[in-house]
C-alpha positions as CSV (number, residue, x, y, z in Angstrom):
1,M,8.8,121.3,139.6
2,K,7.8,121.2,143.3
3,N,9.3,117.7,143.6
4,I,12.5,118.7,141.9
5,Y,12.7,121.8,144.2
6,S,12.1,119.6,147.2
7,S,14.8,117.2,146.0
8,L,17.3,119.9,145.4
9,S,16.5,121.5,148.8
10,T,17.2,118.1,150.4
11,I,20.5,117.7,148.6
12,I,21.5,121.3,149.5
13,I,20.7,120.7,153.1
14,I,22.8,117.5,153.1
15,L,25.7,119.2,151.4
16,I,25.6,122.1,153.9
17,S,25.4,119.8,156.8
18,T,28.3,117.7,155.5
19,S,30.5,120.8,154.8
20,S,29.8,122.1,158.2
21,T,30.9,118.9,159.8
22,I,34.1,118.8,157.7
23,F,34.8,122.4,158.5
24,A,34.3,121.9,162.2
25,Q,36.7,118.9,162.2
26,N,39.3,121.0,160.4
27,Q,39.0,123.7,163.1
28,Q,40.0,121.4,166.0
29,P,42.9,123.0,167.9
30,T,46.3,121.9,166.9
31,D,48.7,120.7,169.6
32,Y,51.8,122.9,169.2
33,T,55.0,121.9,171.1
34,K,56.8,124.9,172.5
35,T,60.5,124.9,171.5
36,N,63.1,126.9,173.4
37,V,65.9,128.3,171.3
38,S,69.2,128.8,173.0
39,F,72.3,130.6,171.7
40,P,75.9,129.7,172.5
41,A,77.0,131.4,175.7
42,E,80.3,133.3,176.0
43,E,83.0,131.0,177.2
44,D,84.5,131.6,180.7
45,L,88.1,132.5,180.0
46,G,89.1,133.0,183.6
47,S,90.7,136.0,185.2
48,V,94.3,135.5,184.2
49,R,95.7,135.5,180.7
50,I,99.4,134.8,179.8
51,S,100.6,135.1,176.2
52,I,103.9,134.2,174.6
53,S,104.5,135.1,170.9
54,A,107.2,135.1,168.2
55,G,107.1,136.6,164.7
56,Y,108.4,139.3,162.4
57,G,108.7,143.0,163.2
58,R,109.9,145.9,161.2
59,R,110.7,149.5,161.8
60,I,108.8,151.8,159.4
61,A,110.5,155.2,160.0
62,S,112.3,156.7,157.0
63,G,116.0,156.2,156.7
64,A,118.9,158.7,156.8
65,E,119.3,161.0,153.8
66,N,122.5,161.9,151.9
67,V,124.0,158.4,152.3
68,S,125.4,156.1,149.7
69,T,123.4,153.3,148.2
70,A,125.6,150.7,150.1
71,E,125.0,152.5,153.4
72,S,121.3,152.7,152.7
73,D,121.1,149.0,151.9
74,F,123.0,148.1,155.0
75,T,120.8,150.1,157.4
76,D,117.7,148.9,155.6
77,G,118.8,145.4,156.5
78,L,118.7,146.4,160.1
79,R,115.0,147.4,160.0
80,G,113.3,144.0,160.1
81,G,113.9,140.9,162.3
82,L,112.7,138.7,165.2
83,D,109.8,140.0,167.2
84,I,109.3,138.3,170.6
85,S,106.4,139.5,172.8
86,G,104.8,138.4,176.1
87,S,102.2,139.6,178.4
88,I,100.3,138.8,181.6
89,S,96.9,140.3,182.3
90,Y,94.4,140.2,185.1
91,V,90.8,140.4,183.8
92,G,88.0,141.8,186.0
93,K,84.4,142.6,185.5
94,K,83.1,143.5,182.0
95,N,86.2,141.9,180.4
96,L,88.4,144.8,181.4
97,G,91.7,144.5,183.3
98,V,95.3,145.5,183.7
99,G,98.5,143.8,182.8
100,L,102.2,144.0,181.8
101,L,103.3,144.1,178.2
102,I,106.9,143.2,177.1
103,S,108.1,143.2,173.5
104,S,111.5,143.2,171.8
105,L,112.7,143.5,168.2
106,S,116.2,142.1,167.3
107,T,117.8,142.7,163.9
108,S,121.2,142.1,162.4
109,N,122.9,142.6,159.0
110,D,126.3,142.2,157.3
111,G,127.7,143.9,154.3
112,N,130.4,145.9,152.6
113,I,130.5,149.7,152.6
114,P,132.8,151.7,150.4
115,F,134.9,154.5,152.0
116,N,137.2,157.2,150.8
117,D,139.9,158.7,153.1
118,G,140.5,161.6,150.7
119,V,143.3,159.7,148.9
120,T,142.2,156.0,148.4
121,N,138.9,154.2,147.9
122,F,138.5,151.1,149.9
123,N,135.8,148.8,151.3
124,L,135.1,148.0,154.9
125,K,133.3,144.9,156.1
126,A,130.2,146.1,158.2
127,S,128.4,144.1,160.8
128,G,125.5,145.5,162.8
129,K,123.0,144.5,165.5
130,D,120.0,146.5,166.6
131,K,117.6,145.9,169.5
132,I,114.5,147.7,170.7
133,L,112.8,146.7,174.0
134,F,109.4,147.9,175.3
135,V,108.2,147.2,178.8
136,G,105.1,148.9,180.4
137,P,101.9,148.5,182.3
138,A,98.9,147.9,180.1
139,F,95.1,148.4,180.0
140,F,93.5,145.2,178.9
141,V,90.2,144.7,176.9
142,R,88.7,141.3,176.0
143,F,85.9,140.6,173.4
144,P,84.9,136.9,174.2
145,G,83.0,134.5,172.0
146,K,82.4,130.8,171.7
147,G,85.8,129.1,171.3
148,V,87.4,132.4,170.1
149,S,88.2,135.8,171.6
150,F,89.8,139.1,170.6
151,N,92.2,140.7,173.2
152,M,93.9,144.1,173.3
153,L,96.6,145.6,175.4
154,M,97.4,149.3,175.3
155,S,100.5,150.5,177.2
156,L,102.6,153.5,178.0
157,G,106.1,152.5,179.2
158,Y,109.9,152.3,178.8
159,H,111.3,152.1,175.3
160,G,115.0,151.2,175.1
161,Y,117.2,151.2,172.0
162,S,120.7,149.9,171.3
163,S,122.7,149.8,168.0
164,E,126.1,148.1,167.6
165,I,128.2,148.3,164.5
166,R,131.6,147.0,163.6
167,L,133.7,148.2,160.6
168,S,136.9,146.4,159.7
169,N,139.3,145.3,156.9
170,S,142.8,144.0,157.0
171,Q,144.2,147.2,158.4
172,I,141.5,148.7,160.6
173,S,138.8,147.7,163.1
174,V,136.4,150.1,164.7
175,S,133.4,149.2,166.8
176,A,130.7,151.6,168.1
177,L,127.7,151.1,170.4
178,G,124.8,153.5,170.8
179,E,122.3,153.3,173.6
180,G,119.3,155.4,174.5
181,S,115.8,155.3,176.0
182,T,112.5,157.2,176.0
183,V,108.8,156.8,176.9
184,G,106.8,155.1,174.2
185,F,103.3,153.8,173.5
186,G,102.6,150.1,172.8
187,F,99.6,148.2,171.3
188,D,99.1,144.5,171.1
189,G,96.0,142.8,169.6
190,S,95.4,139.1,169.3
191,L,92.8,136.7,168.0
192,D,92.8,133.7,170.2
193,I,91.4,130.3,169.1
194,K,90.7,127.6,171.6
195,L,92.9,124.5,171.3
196,A,92.2,122.8,174.6
197,Q,91.0,123.6,178.1
198,N,92.9,126.8,179.1
199,V,95.1,126.7,176.0
200,H,94.6,128.9,172.9
201,L,96.5,129.6,169.7
202,G,96.9,133.3,169.1
203,F,97.5,135.4,165.9
204,G,98.7,138.9,166.8
205,L,99.5,142.3,165.5
206,N,101.5,144.9,167.5
207,A,102.6,148.5,167.1
208,F,105.0,150.7,169.0
209,T,106.0,154.3,168.9
210,G,108.7,156.4,170.4
211,A,111.8,158.5,169.5
212,V,115.2,158.8,171.2
213,S,116.7,162.3,171.3
214,E,120.2,161.4,172.6
215,L,122.5,158.4,172.7
216,D,125.3,157.2,174.9
217,I,127.9,156.3,172.3
218,T,130.9,154.1,173.0
219,V,133.6,153.9,170.4
220,N,136.5,151.5,171.0
221,G,135.9,151.7,174.8
222,K,135.4,155.5,175.0
223,K,131.9,156.6,176.0
224,E,130.2,160.0,175.5
225,T,126.6,161.3,175.3
226,Q,125.5,162.9,172.1
227,K,122.4,165.0,171.4
228,L,121.0,163.9,168.1
229,S,120.2,166.5,165.5
230,E,117.4,164.3,164.3
231,K,115.6,161.9,166.7
232,E,116.0,158.2,166.2
233,N,112.5,157.1,165.4
234,L,111.5,153.7,167.0
235,I,108.1,153.3,165.3
236,R,107.6,149.6,164.3
237,L,104.9,147.1,163.4
238,G,104.9,143.3,164.0
239,V,102.9,140.2,163.3
240,N,103.3,137.1,165.5
241,T,101.7,133.8,166.6
242,G,102.0,131.9,169.8
243,L,100.2,130.3,172.8
244,R,97.8,131.9,175.2
245,F,97.0,130.4,178.6
246,T,94.0,131.3,180.7
247,F,93.2,130.5,184.3
């Protein structure tokens, strides 16, 4: 028994010694390599931004009441058309700046409108053109990223309106032009995606508000100013795309 115990003791000592050596080897310090993680930096977009855009705009104010279906269809056709916008902005610290915002909506429509002179029913060929122009100084905000940025302009400025209509048939021809202006608010937002150095493709959305209370109306060369019983609402929305240049 004593010899067995002695043998077992020897074996245990050898196993403990071996295990300690293995454990010590496994505890050797590991050489870790320090890795620096970097994130994409905001792109320097310069201090000047110029945008040129074209798209579709539409007036969203409600139409006149108590009119015929033909008249309603004709005026509805004058609500939507070509939206052309442009701006130039100077951007300072913290991506804030000032600029100039210009935007126009041009629409046109043709149709036939039935009339009654109290005796006879007849149709008149109608041709109309509307134009709304906004020009004003703007406050500019930029949200930059890597290869992309979101830009906003908010403006208070001049809002001009003109509407021209011509009615005619084989016996009569009448033309009228109404012009007016007011102060309005404008907003232009654009997501700009980098195409090349200093050149970006922009996808924009704009909105404008304002209402004209009187019009200078010219009928067959005779001009007079008329107060409107109901203001001509110039609220409109537009979507566009175009190029942006930064310097």
